[in-house]
N, C-alpha and C positions, 0 to 999 in steps of 0.2 A: 871789346870794351874792357878796360882795365878796372880792377876793383879799387874803389875809393879808399882813402886812408881810414883806419879804424876810428870809430867814434865811441864816445861814452854812451852807455845805455840811457843816461839822462837826456842826451840829445834826441833820442827817439821819443822819450816820454814828453818832451816839449812840443812835439808835433800833434796837432789835433786833426786826425784824419777820420772823417765821418762818411756814412753811407747816405746818399741822397738819390732823388729821382728827378730826371730831366723832365720838366713840365712844358718847356717851350724852347724852340730853336729858331733863330732868325739870322738873316745875313748880317754880317758885321760891317761897320764902316772903316775898319782898320785897313791899312794898305796891303797887308798880306791876306791871302784867302783864309778867312776864319769865320766861325759862327759865333754869334752872341747866344749864350746858353743860360737859361734860367733853371735852377734846380731847387727842389724842396728838400730841406734837411730836417724836417720835423718841427714840432712845436717849440723846442728849446732854442733852435737856431733860426728857423723860418726859411724864406727863400733868399737865394744869393744868385748873383750874376757873374759869369766869367766869359772870357773869350778863348776859344780853343780851335786848333787846326784839325777839325774833323770833317772838312768839306768833301772828302772822298766818300762820305756816307750821305745818303739822302736824309733830309731833316726828319722825315717820318720814321726812319729806322732808329734815330736817336731819342725821339720823344717817347717817354715812358721807361727808358733804360735806367736801371739802377747803376750808380757810379760811385766811385770813391773820390772825395774831395778834401784837400787840405784847407781847413776853414779858419785857421788862426794866423794868416799871413798879412792881414790888413788889406786895405784897398790899394790897388796899383793901377796906374794909367797904362793902357796898351793902345797907343795912338789916341784916337778920339774916344775910345771905349774905356770903361772902368772894369776892373776885375776884382771881385770880392772873395774869390777862392781859386785854388788851382785844382783842376781836374787831373787825377792821377792816371797815367797811361804808360804804355810801352810802344816802341816802334815795331812795325811789321817788317817783312823782308824788303819792302820798298822804302822804308824809312818814314812811313806815314804813321801818325799817332793813332793808337788803338786804346780806348778807355778801358780801365779795369772795372769789372762788374761783379755781381754776386750771382751764384747759381740759384739761390733761394730768395723768395720775397720776404725779406726781414724788415723789422721796424726802421723807419727813416730816422736818421740821427744817430744810429748805432756807431760807437767809436771802435776803431781798429785797435786791437791789443795784441 
């Protein structure tokens, strides 16, 4: 993977990446294999919904997981589903999405800095 073009630090500051906890995982109605994920980002933001390609994990493994989510991207349509945040992840050796998480149980809604 090539490194992207250099960005101004202000571009990073414009992103609102928060820590949330997955509270519910359901099968999605999207055409590609995805889950509908509901995450709690704490009292300031509340719960948000997204669609993510984590179907190589059992739902039970994802529920309760702390995740990083980009929460200021607005609502996007993903087929018949709506997505209110983007779950931050990286590809594994098979190209499957792996969510980024926290080692410690920290307060929900904490901002990445």
